[in-house]
C-alpha positions as CSV (number, residue, x, y, z in Angstrom):
1,M,-15.1,-61.0,-21.6
2,A,-13.8,-61.0,-25.4
3,I,-14.3,-59.5,-28.7
4,T,-16.1,-55.6,-27.7
5,V,-17.7,-54.3,-31.2
6,T,-17.8,-50.7,-29.9
7,D,-21.4,-49.3,-28.8
8,T,-22.5,-45.5,-29.2
9,E,-20.6,-44.6,-25.9
10,K,-17.2,-42.9,-26.2
11,V,-15.0,-44.9,-25.7
12,S,-11.2,-42.6,-25.9
13,A,-9.7,-39.3,-25.5
14,T,-7.4,-39.9,-28.1
15,P,-8.8,-39.2,-31.0
16,V,-9.7,-42.3,-33.1
17,E,-10.9,-42.6,-36.8
18,V,-14.6,-43.1,-36.5
19,V,-16.0,-46.6,-37.4
20,K,-18.9,-46.9,-40.1
21,E,-21.0,-49.4,-41.5
22,A,-18.7,-51.2,-44.3
23,P,-20.7,-51.6,-47.2
24,L,-21.8,-54.4,-48.7
25,P,-19.9,-56.3,-51.8
26,Q,-21.2,-55.3,-54.8
27,K,-21.5,-59.2,-55.2
28,K,-22.3,-61.6,-52.7
29,L,-19.8,-64.0,-52.4
30,Q,-21.3,-67.9,-52.2
31,P,-21.6,-69.3,-49.2
32,L,-18.3,-70.7,-47.6
33,T,-17.1,-73.7,-45.3
34,R,-15.1,-73.6,-41.9
35,E,-12.4,-74.8,-43.9
36,Q,-12.4,-72.0,-46.7
37,V,-13.2,-69.7,-44.0
38,L,-10.0,-71.5,-42.2
39,A,-8.0,-71.4,-45.7
40,L,-8.8,-68.0,-46.8
41,S,-8.1,-66.0,-43.2
42,D,-4.8,-63.9,-42.3
43,P,-4.6,-61.9,-39.2
44,D,-3.2,-58.8,-41.2
45,K,-4.5,-59.4,-44.5
46,L,-8.0,-60.7,-44.1
47,C,-9.5,-61.3,-40.9
48,L,-12.0,-63.3,-41.3
49,I,-14.3,-64.4,-38.3
50,I,-17.6,-66.8,-37.7
51,I,-20.4,-65.4,-35.8
52,G,-23.7,-67.7,-36.2
53,Q,-24.1,-68.2,-40.0
54,T,-22.1,-65.3,-41.4
55,V,-18.5,-64.8,-41.8
56,Y,-17.5,-61.4,-40.8
57,D,-14.1,-59.3,-41.6
58,A,-12.8,-57.7,-38.9
59,T,-9.6,-56.9,-40.4
60,R,-9.4,-53.0,-40.2
61,W,-11.5,-53.4,-37.1
62,Q,-9.0,-55.2,-35.0
63,H,-6.6,-52.4,-34.1
64,R,-9.3,-50.1,-32.9
65,H,-11.6,-52.5,-30.9
66,P,-11.8,-51.6,-27.5
67,G,-11.8,-55.2,-26.8
68,G,-7.8,-55.3,-27.6
69,H,-6.8,-56.7,-31.1
70,L,-5.1,-59.7,-30.1
71,T,-9.1,-61.3,-29.2
72,I,-10.0,-60.5,-32.6
73,R,-6.7,-62.3,-34.1
74,A,-6.6,-65.1,-31.7
75,L,-10.3,-65.7,-33.6
76,C,-9.1,-65.5,-36.8
77,G,-10.9,-67.8,-39.4
78,K,-12.5,-69.8,-35.7
79,D,-16.1,-69.6,-34.7
80,A,-16.1,-67.1,-32.2
81,T,-20.0,-67.3,-32.1
82,D,-20.4,-68.3,-28.3
83,A,-17.4,-66.1,-27.8
84,F,-18.9,-63.0,-29.4
85,S,-22.1,-63.6,-27.7
86,S,-21.1,-64.0,-23.9
87,S,-19.6,-60.7,-23.6
88,H,-21.7,-58.6,-26.2
89,D,-25.3,-57.2,-26.1
90,D,-27.9,-57.9,-28.3
91,F,-27.7,-54.7,-29.8
92,V,-24.1,-55.1,-31.1
93,K,-24.5,-58.1,-33.1
94,N,-28.5,-56.5,-34.3
95,K,-27.1,-53.3,-35.4
96,M,-24.0,-53.2,-35.8
97,L,-22.3,-56.5,-37.2
98,K,-24.0,-56.1,-40.9
99,G,-20.7,-53.3,-41.2
100,F,-18.3,-56.2,-41.4
101,Y,-20.2,-58.6,-43.6
102,Y,-18.4,-60.6,-45.8
103,A,-20.3,-63.8,-46.5
104,D,-22.8,-66.5,-45.3
105,L,-21.4,-69.7,-43.9
106,K,-22.2,-72.9,-45.4
107,A,-24.6,-74.9,-43.5
108,D,-22.8,-77.7,-41.5
109,A,-23.7,-81.3,-41.8
110,K,-23.0,-82.0,-38.3
111,E,-25.1,-80.6,-36.1
112,D,-23.5,-78.3,-32.6
113,K,-26.3,-80.2,-30.4
114,V,-24.0,-78.8,-27.3
115,G,-23.5,-74.8,-28.8
116,I,-27.3,-75.0,-29.5
117,A,-28.4,-76.5,-26.0
118,F,-25.8,-73.7,-24.2
119,R,-27.3,-70.8,-26.0
120,E,-31.0,-71.8,-25.2
121,L,-29.6,-72.1,-21.7
122,T,-27.9,-68.9,-21.9
123,R,-31.6,-67.4,-23.0
124,K,-33.1,-68.8,-19.9
125,F,-31.2,-67.6,-18.2
126,E,-31.4,-64.0,-19.7
127,E,-35.5,-64.3,-19.5
128,A,-35.2,-65.9,-15.5
129,G,-33.0,-62.1,-14.9
130,L,-30.1,-63.3,-13.8
131,Y,-28.3,-60.8,-16.0
132,K,-30.2,-58.1,-13.9
133,T,-27.5,-56.4,-11.1
134,N,-28.8,-56.3,-7.7
135,Y,-27.4,-52.7,-6.7
136,N,-28.0,-53.6,-3.0
137,F,-25.3,-56.4,-3.0
138,Y,-22.7,-53.7,-4.3
139,Y,-24.1,-51.1,-1.8
140,K,-23.2,-53.7,1.1
141,K,-19.6,-54.3,-0.4
142,A,-19.5,-50.3,-0.7
143,V,-20.2,-50.3,2.9
144,V,-17.5,-53.2,4.1
145,Y,-14.7,-51.4,1.3
146,S,-15.2,-48.0,3.1
147,L,-14.8,-49.1,6.9
148,M,-12.0,-51.4,6.1
149,F,-9.7,-48.6,4.5
150,A,-11.2,-46.8,7.5
151,S,-9.3,-48.6,9.6
152,V,-6.3,-48.9,7.6
153,V,-6.1,-45.0,8.4
154,A,-7.1,-45.0,12.2
155,G,-4.5,-47.9,12.5
156,V,-1.9,-45.5,10.9
157,T,-2.8,-42.4,12.3
158,M,-3.9,-43.2,15.8
159,S,-1.0,-45.3,17.2
160,E,1.8,-45.7,17.9
161,S,2.0,-49.4,18.2
162,M,4.2,-51.3,15.6
163,W,1.7,-54.1,16.2
164,V,-1.2,-52.2,15.1
165,H,0.8,-50.7,12.1
166,A,1.3,-54.3,11.0
167,M,-2.1,-55.1,11.3
168,A,-3.2,-52.0,9.4
169,G,-0.4,-53.6,6.8
170,V,-2.6,-56.5,6.7
171,M,-6.3,-54.8,6.5
172,L,-4.6,-52.9,3.5
173,G,-3.6,-56.3,2.0
174,M,-7.5,-57.4,2.3
175,F,-8.9,-54.1,1.0
176,W,-6.5,-54.7,-2.2
177,Q,-7.9,-57.9,-2.5
178,Q,-11.5,-57.5,-1.7
179,V,-11.7,-54.1,-4.3
180,A,-9.8,-56.5,-6.7
181,F,-13.1,-58.7,-7.0
182,L,-15.2,-55.1,-7.5
183,G,-12.5,-54.7,-9.9
184,H,-13.2,-58.0,-11.7
185,D,-16.6,-56.9,-12.0
186,I,-16.2,-54.1,-13.3
187,G,-13.7,-54.8,-16.0
188,H,-16.7,-57.3,-17.3
189,N,-18.9,-54.6,-17.5
190,S,-21.3,-56.3,-15.5
191,V,-21.8,-54.4,-12.9
192,T,-23.8,-51.0,-14.5
193,R,-24.0,-52.9,-18.1
194,S,-22.8,-49.2,-19.5
195,R,-18.9,-50.0,-20.8
196,T,-18.3,-45.8,-20.3
197,L,-19.6,-45.8,-17.0
198,D,-17.7,-49.3,-15.7
199,S,-14.7,-47.8,-17.7
200,Y,-14.9,-44.5,-15.8
201,W,-15.3,-46.9,-11.8
202,G,-12.7,-48.9,-13.3
203,L,-10.3,-46.3,-13.1
204,F,-11.3,-45.6,-9.7
205,V,-11.4,-49.1,-8.3
206,G,-8.9,-50.3,-10.0
207,N,-5.9,-47.5,-11.1
208,F,-6.8,-45.1,-8.2
209,L,-7.3,-47.6,-5.4
210,T,-5.1,-50.6,-6.1
211,G,-2.8,-49.3,-8.7
212,I,-3.6,-52.0,-11.2
213,S,-5.1,-50.2,-14.5
214,I,-7.9,-51.6,-15.7
215,G,-6.8,-50.8,-19.4
216,W,-4.0,-53.5,-18.8
217,W,-6.1,-55.3,-17.3
218,K,-8.9,-56.0,-19.6
219,R,-6.2,-56.5,-22.7
220,S,-4.4,-58.9,-21.2
221,H,-7.9,-60.8,-19.4
222,N,-9.8,-60.3,-22.5
223,V,-7.1,-63.0,-24.5
224,H,-7.1,-65.3,-21.5
225,H,-10.7,-65.6,-21.7
226,I,-10.3,-66.3,-25.5
227,V,-7.5,-68.4,-25.5
228,T,-7.8,-70.0,-21.8
229,N,-4.4,-72.2,-21.4
230,S,-3.2,-71.8,-24.8
231,A,0.9,-72.2,-23.7
232,E,1.6,-69.4,-26.8
233,H,-1.6,-67.1,-26.4
234,D,-3.0,-66.7,-22.9
235,P,-0.6,-64.3,-20.7
236,D,-2.2,-65.7,-17.8
237,I,0.5,-68.6,-17.2
238,Q,3.4,-67.6,-19.3
239,H,5.9,-66.9,-16.1
240,L,9.1,-68.0,-17.2
241,P,11.6,-68.0,-16.6
242,I,10.3,-68.4,-13.0
243,F,7.2,-71.0,-13.6
244,A,6.6,-73.0,-16.4
245,P,3.0,-74.9,-15.5
246,S,3.6,-77.3,-18.5
247,P,7.0,-79.3,-20.0
248,I,6.1,-77.6,-23.1
249,Y,7.6,-74.5,-22.1
250,L,10.8,-76.4,-21.4
251,K,11.4,-78.1,-24.3
252,T,11.8,-75.1,-26.8
253,P,11.6,-71.3,-26.4
254,I,8.0,-70.4,-26.9
255,F,6.8,-67.7,-28.8
256,S,4.2,-65.1,-26.8
257,T,1.6,-63.5,-29.0
258,F,0.5,-61.1,-26.0
259,F,4.0,-60.3,-25.3
260,E,5.4,-60.2,-28.7
261,H,8.8,-61.9,-27.5
262,Y,9.8,-65.4,-27.1
263,L,9.7,-66.7,-23.2
264,P,13.2,-66.7,-22.0
265,L,14.5,-70.5,-21.6
266,D,18.5,-70.0,-20.7
267,S,20.2,-72.0,-18.1
268,S,18.5,-69.6,-15.0
269,A,15.0,-70.2,-16.1
270,H,16.1,-73.9,-16.3
271,F,17.5,-73.6,-12.5
272,L,14.7,-71.2,-11.5
273,V,12.0,-73.9,-13.0
274,K,14.0,-77.1,-10.7
275,F,12.5,-75.1,-7.5
276,Q,9.3,-73.5,-8.7
277,H,6.8,-75.8,-6.2
278,F,9.1,-74.2,-3.6
279,L,9.5,-70.4,-5.0
280,Y,5.4,-70.7,-5.6
281,Y,4.1,-68.9,-2.5
282,P,7.1,-66.6,-1.7
283,V,6.9,-65.5,-5.6
284,M,3.2,-64.9,-5.1
285,A,4.0,-62.6,-1.7
286,F,5.6,-60.1,-4.0
287,A,4.2,-60.4,-7.7
288,R,2.2,-57.3,-6.8
289,F,4.8,-55.3,-7.8
290,N,5.2,-56.7,-11.6
291,L,1.6,-55.9,-12.1
292,Y,2.5,-52.4,-11.2
293,V,4.9,-52.6,-14.2
294,Q,2.7,-53.8,-16.7
295,S,0.0,-51.0,-15.7
296,L,2.8,-48.4,-16.0
297,T,4.1,-49.5,-19.3
298,H,0.9,-49.9,-20.8
299,A,-1.0,-46.5,-19.5
300,T,2.4,-45.2,-21.3
301,G,1.9,-47.5,-24.2
302,T,5.9,-48.6,-24.6
303,G,7.5,-51.9,-24.4
304,A,5.1,-54.6,-25.6
305,Y,1.8,-51.9,-25.4
306,S,3.8,-49.9,-27.9
307,I,1.1,-50.8,-30.1
308,N,-1.2,-48.2,-31.8
309,E,-4.5,-49.5,-30.2
310,V,-7.5,-48.0,-28.1
311,L,-7.0,-47.1,-24.4
312,F,-10.1,-45.4,-22.6
313,R,-8.9,-42.7,-21.4
314,R,-5.1,-42.9,-21.5
315,D,-5.1,-39.5,-19.5
316,L,-6.8,-40.8,-16.6
317,Q,-5.0,-43.8,-17.0
318,I,-2.1,-42.2,-16.0
319,L,-3.6,-40.0,-13.7
320,T,-4.7,-42.4,-11.8
321,L,-1.9,-44.5,-11.6
322,A,-0.2,-41.8,-10.1
323,G,-2.9,-40.8,-7.9
324,F,-2.4,-44.3,-6.5
325,W,1.1,-44.0,-5.3
326,V,0.1,-40.3,-3.9
327,W,-2.1,-41.6,-1.2
328,L,0.0,-44.9,-0.4
329,I,3.5,-43.0,-0.2
330,T,1.7,-40.3,1.8
331,L,-0.2,-43.0,4.3
332,T,2.8,-44.5,4.5
333,M,5.3,-41.8,5.5
334,Q,2.3,-40.8,8.5
335,L,3.9,-43.7,10.7
336,P,6.7,-42.2,12.8
337,T,9.2,-44.5,12.2
338,W,11.0,-46.9,9.0
339,P,10.7,-50.1,10.6
340,S,6.7,-49.0,10.8
341,R,6.7,-47.9,7.1
342,V,8.7,-50.9,6.1
343,L,6.4,-53.5,7.6
344,F,3.3,-52.0,6.8
345,F,4.3,-51.5,3.0
346,L,5.7,-55.2,2.9
347,L,2.5,-56.9,4.5
348,A,-0.3,-55.0,2.9
349,H,1.5,-56.2,-0.6
350,N,1.9,-59.9,1.0
351,V,-1.3,-60.6,1.9
352,A,-2.7,-59.1,-1.3
353,G,-0.4,-61.5,-3.0
354,L,-3.1,-64.2,-1.7
355,L,-5.1,-62.7,-4.8
356,H,-2.5,-64.0,-7.1
357,V,-2.3,-67.5,-5.7
358,Q,-6.4,-67.5,-6.4
359,I,-6.4,-66.4,-9.7
360,L,-3.9,-69.0,-10.8
361,L,-5.7,-71.9,-9.0
362,S,-8.5,-71.8,-11.6
363,H,-6.5,-72.6,-14.5
364,Y,-3.1,-73.5,-13.7
365,Y,-2.6,-76.3,-13.2
366,M,-5.8,-77.5,-15.8
367,P,-4.0,-79.0,-19.6
368,I,-2.4,-76.7,-21.2
369,Y,-2.3,-76.9,-24.8
370,S,-0.1,-75.5,-28.1
371,G,-1.8,-73.2,-30.7
372,I,-5.9,-72.0,-30.6
373,T,-8.6,-74.1,-30.4
374,Y,-12.5,-73.4,-31.9
375,D,-11.6,-75.5,-35.0
376,T,-14.5,-78.4,-34.3
377,H,-18.2,-78.1,-32.0
378,E,-15.6,-80.7,-30.5
379,N,-13.2,-78.1,-29.2
380,G,-15.2,-75.1,-29.4
381,F,-16.0,-72.1,-26.7
382,V,-17.8,-74.4,-24.4
383,N,-15.8,-77.3,-24.2
384,T,-12.8,-75.2,-24.4
385,Q,-13.6,-73.3,-21.3
386,L,-14.8,-76.2,-19.5
387,Q,-11.9,-78.1,-19.4
388,H,-9.4,-75.7,-18.8
389,S,-11.1,-73.8,-15.9
390,L,-11.7,-75.0,-12.1
391,D,-14.0,-73.9,-9.8
392,I,-13.1,-74.1,-5.9
393,D,-15.8,-75.8,-3.5
394,C,-16.8,-73.3,-0.4
395,P,-19.6,-72.7,1.7
396,V,-21.8,-69.9,1.0
397,W,-20.1,-68.1,4.4
398,M,-16.2,-68.3,2.5
399,D,-17.9,-66.6,-0.7
400,W,-16.8,-63.0,0.7
401,F,-13.3,-64.7,0.1
402,H,-13.1,-66.1,-3.1
403,G,-15.1,-63.0,-4.5
404,G,-16.5,-64.9,-7.2
405,L,-13.2,-66.5,-8.0
406,Q,-14.2,-69.8,-7.2
407,F,-17.2,-70.0,-10.0
408,Q,-14.5,-69.7,-12.3
409,V,-16.7,-71.9,-14.8
410,E,-19.1,-70.5,-14.5
411,H,-17.5,-67.2,-15.2
412,H,-16.0,-68.1,-18.2
413,L,-18.8,-69.4,-19.9
414,W,-21.0,-66.0,-19.1
415,P,-18.7,-63.2,-18.0
416,K,-21.1,-60.3,-18.2
417,L,-23.4,-63.0,-15.6
418,P,-23.1,-60.7,-12.5
419,R,-20.7,-62.5,-9.9
420,H,-24.3,-62.9,-6.9
421,S,-26.0,-64.8,-10.1
422,Y,-23.3,-67.6,-9.6
423,R,-23.8,-69.8,-7.0
424,T,-27.8,-69.9,-8.5
425,V,-26.3,-70.7,-12.1
426,K,-23.6,-73.7,-11.1
427,P,-26.3,-76.5,-9.9
428,I,-28.1,-76.0,-13.5
429,L,-24.4,-76.0,-15.3
430,I,-23.4,-79.4,-13.4
431,A,-26.2,-80.7,-14.4
432,F,-26.6,-79.5,-18.0
433,C,-22.8,-80.6,-17.8
434,K,-24.2,-84.4,-17.0
435,E,-26.8,-84.5,-19.9
436,H,-24.1,-83.6,-22.4
437,G,-21.5,-85.9,-21.2
438,L,-19.3,-83.4,-20.9
439,E,-16.5,-82.3,-18.1
440,Y,-16.8,-80.4,-15.4
441,H,-13.6,-79.4,-12.5
442,Q,-14.1,-78.4,-8.7
443,E,-11.7,-78.6,-5.4
444,T,-11.8,-77.3,-2.1
445,F,-9.5,-74.8,-2.1
446,F,-6.8,-77.1,0.3
447,K,-7.0,-79.2,-2.2
448,A,-6.4,-77.2,-4.8
449,N,-3.4,-75.5,-3.4
450,C,-1.9,-79.1,-3.0
451,N,-2.9,-80.2,-6.5
452,M,-0.9,-77.0,-7.5
453,I,2.4,-77.8,-5.2
454,S,2.2,-81.7,-6.8
455,H,1.7,-80.5,-10.2
456,L,4.3,-77.8,-10.3
457,K,6.9,-80.4,-8.9
458,E,6.4,-83.1,-11.6
459,T,6.2,-80.0,-14.1
460,S,9.9,-78.9,-12.2
461,K,11.5,-82.5,-13.6
462,S,10.8,-81.4,-17.1
463,A,13.8,-78.8,-16.6
464,R,17.2,-79.7,-17.6
465,S,19.4,-81.2,-14.2
466,F,21.8,-79.8,-12.9
467,N,24.7,-81.5,-14.4
468,Q,23.4,-79.9,-17.9
469,I,22.2,-76.4,-16.5
470,F,26.0,-75.9,-15.3
471,R,27.3,-77.5,-18.8
472,D,25.5,-75.2,-20.4
473,A,26.8,-72.3,-17.9
474,L,30.5,-73.6,-18.9
475,N,29.4,-72.7,-22.6
476,L,28.5,-69.7,-22.7
477,S,31.0,-68.1,-20.2
478,G,33.3,-69.6,-22.5
């Protein structure tokens, strides 16, 4: 999900300037070429984006954008046609975009055959009803989630056995993993199809049940969908000082446009990266705690999230996150001994770490580049998503385990598509890629994990030698 122009629904309890349709220029500008749009564009002064055959000015709108200002800034001067269409309903384009009109786009000499074919394929998916939510799918999931949580409560309150308490912790971790898949669907507005309803459900499913802010997740995830695997712009691959998924991160300090600071690249970072293939699974087992910190700082508007931007019901963001810690601590304290409490708490988080492994497999060892694509038809939306995303090949009976993340390529191309439609779409996409000579990547879960470790090991060789690290440390001390 990417650039999301607001609909008529209320998105924040915080007073926000009402956006009215901008008046059309008194004198219509001459059509602009793509090169002219790029040359004129500046994220702060004149943030132009291309959608279809029209150029729009999103300068004043970006910080009121419900999908986050970074998605718009990333596409400044670029062709946002498919990124926009993949995440918006038609009424946004038909009724609201005209208020941001700047100029027409001069027709290209070269036709975007892949883009045209992709839009036609998307239209066929819509006509076939693949975008319609099958609520029975989610009713069944709700029953399963309820039974899982009930078993956790029963294990905590109805037994004195530490083994039972341990199994309750494991079940809580699995509960968080499974509910996160639902939160992912809700975050992409692919459940109720209403941004307001899905946002309220997101507060319950994300914030209250899992402790991960749906507001923070959207801010981060929206950007990831636009600039997938960009070294400077994609927060999902910016994990220094512990992990460097590409030698790019080890050559010179990289400025993160998401966190608004340079990623750490000192002697300690080089030292840790040397061992990243050994640290990978242990760190994933505790990675959830970082998301707690990110969620709280985002909800309170501190640190990298202090910038003034739209956040859906900040009051409820904070309240529901607090509610999570109230029920989790209360439940944990029902256990009779501190060893049982610690075991329960740690196992829940360690098992939930499986989710982080699944997430990183989708992109982490795919090609990483510097800058932003969308300059030409060859590196536009379709190719960007295909080249930097990985599907996990699994049988139907394992779909529950992957929760839709195994269809990462399909999801990045059609983020609003309901999870239950991806298996139908997958063979169609493979045929589409073959027809147009496009890349498509997939591996089994086991093979992808093996590739991940091999990739991290290979990248670790780009870190400084131990001798250089030691000398740098001595110089720093001196």
